[in-house]
C-alpha positions as CSV (number, residue, x, y, z in Angstrom):
1,M,7.9,-14.0,-16.9
2,L,7.7,-12.4,-13.4
3,L,4.8,-12.4,-10.6
4,L,4.4,-10.2,-8.4
5,V,2.6,-10.6,-5.1
6,D,1.6,-8.3,-2.7
7,I,0.2,-9.9,0.7
8,G,-1.7,-7.3,2.5
9,N,-3.8,-7.3,5.6
10,T,-6.9,-7.1,4.1
11,Y,-6.1,-8.3,0.2
12,T,-3.7,-10.0,-1.7
13,K,-2.7,-8.1,-5.2
14,I,-1.2,-10.2,-7.9
15,K,0.3,-9.2,-11.2
16,L,2.3,-10.0,-14.3
17,E,5.5,-7.8,-14.3
18,N,3.9,-6.7,-17.9
19,D,0.4,-7.1,-17.5
20,S,-2.3,-4.0,-16.8
21,R,-4.5,-6.9,-14.6
22,I,-4.3,-6.9,-11.0
23,F,-5.7,-9.8,-9.3
24,H,-7.5,-9.3,-5.8
25,I,-7.7,-12.3,-2.9
26,E,-9.2,-11.9,0.2
27,T,-5.8,-13.0,2.8
28,S,-7.9,-14.3,5.7
29,K,-9.0,-16.8,2.9
30,I,-5.4,-18.0,2.7
31,V,-4.7,-20.4,5.3
32,D,-3.1,-23.3,3.4
33,L,-1.9,-24.8,0.2
34,F,-5.3,-26.1,-0.7
35,S,-7.2,-22.8,0.0
36,L,-4.3,-21.2,-2.5
37,D,-4.5,-23.5,-5.1
38,E,-8.3,-23.2,-5.0
39,L,-8.4,-19.4,-5.2
40,F,-5.3,-18.5,-7.0
41,P,-5.5,-17.5,-10.8
42,K,-5.1,-20.0,-13.2
43,D,-4.5,-18.4,-16.5
44,L,-1.4,-17.0,-15.5
45,V,2.1,-18.4,-16.7
46,F,5.3,-17.1,-15.2
47,D,8.2,-19.0,-14.0
48,K,9.5,-16.8,-11.2
49,A,7.9,-14.7,-8.7
50,C,8.7,-11.5,-5.9
51,I,7.0,-11.7,-2.8
52,S,6.4,-8.6,-0.2
53,C,4.0,-9.7,3.0
54,V,3.2,-7.9,6.0
55,S,2.5,-11.7,7.8
56,T,5.4,-13.8,8.2
57,K,3.1,-16.9,7.4
58,K,1.3,-16.3,4.5
59,D,4.6,-15.5,2.8
60,L,5.5,-19.3,3.7
61,I,2.4,-20.5,2.5
62,F,3.1,-18.7,-1.6
63,K,6.6,-20.0,-1.2
64,E,5.6,-23.4,-0.5
65,Y,3.3,-23.2,-3.4
66,F,5.4,-21.9,-5.7
67,D,8.4,-24.8,-4.4
68,K,6.0,-27.3,-5.6
69,R,6.0,-26.1,-8.9
70,N,9.8,-25.4,-9.2
71,I,9.2,-21.8,-9.6
72,Y,11.7,-19.7,-8.4
73,S,10.6,-17.1,-6.0
74,L,12.4,-14.3,-4.0
75,I,10.6,-12.8,-0.5
76,I,11.7,-9.3,0.3
77,N,13.4,-8.9,3.5
78,K,15.5,-6.3,5.5
79,D,19.1,-7.6,4.3
80,F,18.3,-6.7,0.4
81,N,19.9,-4.5,-1.6
82,F,17.7,-1.1,-1.7
83,R,17.9,2.3,-3.8
84,I,17.1,4.0,-0.4
85,K,19.1,3.9,3.3
86,Y,16.4,2.5,5.8
87,P,18.3,3.2,9.4
88,I,15.4,1.1,11.0
89,K,14.8,-1.3,8.4
90,N,13.4,-4.0,11.3
91,E,10.5,-1.4,11.9
92,L,9.0,-1.4,8.1
93,G,7.0,-3.8,6.4
94,P,8.1,-4.7,3.0
95,D,5.1,-3.4,1.3
96,L,6.5,0.0,2.9
97,I,9.8,-0.3,1.5
98,A,8.5,-1.6,-1.9
99,L,6.7,1.6,-1.8
100,M,9.3,3.9,-1.3
101,E,11.5,2.4,-3.7
102,G,8.8,2.6,-6.4
103,C,8.9,6.6,-5.8
104,A,12.8,6.4,-5.6
105,I,12.8,5.3,-9.3
106,S,12.2,8.7,-9.9
107,D,12.9,11.0,-6.9
108,S,15.6,11.3,-4.4
109,S,13.3,13.3,-1.8
110,F,9.6,12.9,-1.6
111,I,6.2,12.3,0.4
112,A,4.8,8.9,-0.1
113,I,1.2,8.1,1.1
114,S,-0.3,4.5,1.4
115,L,-4.1,4.3,2.1
116,G,-5.2,1.0,3.5
117,T,-6.2,-0.4,6.7
118,A,-3.9,2.4,8.0
119,S,-3.2,5.8,6.7
120,V,0.7,5.7,6.2
121,F,2.9,9.2,5.6
122,L,6.4,8.4,4.5
123,H,9.1,11.1,3.8
124,V,12.5,10.5,2.0
125,K,14.5,12.8,1.9
126,N,18.2,12.7,-0.5
127,R,17.5,8.8,-0.7
128,V,17.7,8.3,3.2
129,F,14.1,7.4,4.8
130,N,13.6,10.1,7.2
131,G,10.6,8.9,9.2
132,C,6.7,8.1,9.2
133,A,3.3,8.6,11.0
134,I,0.6,6.1,11.0
135,A,-2.8,6.8,11.4
136,P,-6.1,4.5,11.3
137,G,-7.0,4.0,7.6
138,L,-10.9,5.5,6.2
139,L,-12.5,2.1,6.6
140,S,-10.9,1.3,9.7
141,S,-12.1,4.7,11.2
142,L,-15.8,3.8,9.7
143,D,-15.6,0.4,11.3
144,G,-14.8,2.0,14.7
145,L,-17.1,4.2,14.7
146,I,-19.8,1.9,13.9
147,N,-19.0,-0.8,16.4
148,T,-18.6,1.9,19.0
149,A,-21.8,4.2,18.0
150,S,-25.4,2.5,18.3
151,M,-27.1,5.1,16.1
152,I,-24.0,5.2,13.5
153,K,-24.7,2.5,10.1
154,D,-22.3,1.6,7.5
155,T,-22.4,4.3,4.5
156,N,-20.6,4.4,1.2
157,L,-17.5,6.4,1.3
158,D,-17.2,6.0,-2.6
159,K,-19.3,9.2,-3.3
160,E,-18.5,13.0,-3.4
161,Y,-18.4,14.5,0.2
162,E,-18.6,18.1,1.8
163,L,-17.6,19.8,4.8
164,L,-20.7,19.4,6.6
165,G,-24.0,17.1,6.0
166,F,-27.5,17.1,6.7
167,D,-28.3,13.9,7.6
168,T,-26.5,11.0,9.6
169,D,-25.2,9.1,6.4
170,S,-23.6,11.9,4.9
171,S,-22.1,13.6,7.7
172,V,-20.6,10.5,8.7
173,R,-19.4,10.2,5.3
174,D,-18.3,14.0,5.0
175,G,-17.0,13.7,8.5
176,I,-14.3,10.7,7.6
177,L,-13.5,11.7,4.0
178,M,-13.2,15.1,4.9
179,G,-11.3,14.7,8.0
180,H,-8.8,12.5,6.2
181,T,-9.0,15.0,3.3
182,F,-7.5,17.3,6.7
183,L,-5.4,14.9,7.6
184,I,-3.5,14.5,4.6
185,D,-2.9,18.4,3.6
186,G,-1.8,18.8,6.8
187,Y,0.9,16.3,6.8
188,I,1.9,17.4,3.8
189,D,2.4,21.4,4.9
190,A,4.1,19.7,8.1
191,I,6.6,17.8,6.2
192,L,7.2,20.3,3.2
193,K,8.3,22.9,5.6
194,T,11.3,20.6,6.9
195,D,12.2,19.8,3.3
196,E,12.4,22.2,0.3
197,S,13.8,19.8,-1.7
198,I,10.9,17.6,-1.9
199,K,9.0,17.9,-5.3
200,N,6.4,15.2,-5.4
201,V,4.0,14.0,-3.1
202,Y,2.9,10.3,-4.3
203,M,-0.2,8.4,-2.9
204,M,-1.6,5.0,-3.7
205,G,-4.5,3.0,-2.2
206,G,-7.9,3.1,-1.5
207,F,-10.2,6.4,-2.2
208,S,-7.3,8.2,-3.5
209,E,-9.2,9.4,-6.3
210,V,-12.0,10.4,-4.5
211,L,-9.9,12.3,-1.8
212,T,-7.5,14.1,-4.5
213,K,-10.4,16.3,-5.3
214,K,-10.9,17.8,-1.9
215,L,-6.9,18.4,-1.8
216,R,-5.1,21.7,-1.4
217,N,-1.8,20.0,-2.0
218,K,-0.9,18.4,-5.6
219,V,-0.6,14.7,-5.2
220,C,0.6,12.1,-8.0
221,I,-1.9,8.9,-7.7
222,D,0.1,5.7,-9.3
223,Q,-1.7,2.4,-8.1
224,D,1.3,0.0,-9.1
225,L,3.8,2.1,-7.3
226,I,4.4,-1.1,-4.8
227,F,4.5,-3.0,-7.8
228,K,7.1,-0.8,-9.6
229,G,9.4,-1.3,-6.4
230,M,9.1,-5.0,-5.9
231,L,10.3,-4.9,-9.6
232,E,13.2,-2.7,-9.1
233,I,14.1,-4.6,-5.6
234,Y,14.1,-8.0,-7.7
235,R,16.0,-6.9,-10.2
236,M,18.5,-5.9,-7.5
237,N,18.5,-9.0,-5.6
238,E,17.5,-11.7,-7.9
239,G,19.6,-15.3,-7.0
240,K,19.6,-14.4,-3.0
């Protein structure tokens, strides 16, 4: 059984290939083998693993953890075989590559949007990576506002939102969420003008379900896209 490990800036997500469950670990708490042993889900049975990581230090901790248990593990890197051609592989994180590879299972031209610490917009045309844009994520935007504006307090973004609010709490929520809605629709519109072959826009990450209610453009939400891409990458590169 293959274990998929996606090590992000904020959370590390762990999933067995044929299991719907996704386990979350705060990435900052993974500092060594001892901490990983304490945090790692105990009921998972697997004999091989695939690792995607934005930090080279954290993936090595997982690699050593698996090696000590005689579990074969593969860390995704730029020298692997992929479905998509990436002219600038050195500039792309393995999580973004895995996301695009997951989309490429069914599409050759598409827009992929990842909502996390950063909001990332990716364009692939005829299985060639055509560029991306990176903006502050929803929570990053909110944290920046709270840390620089003394009268702004934390607000719950996981709520319905409108164009304008009537108090500080709703106004901040509306500004963050509606502003991101305009950002997403704007990028989709602009990219579609350059590539008429695009049939689907894929989106994943926190608040996708909240934002899609207000988007003008149709998007396909799939929170497993990175895992699907990791599985494909593993199958294409096992043994490397």
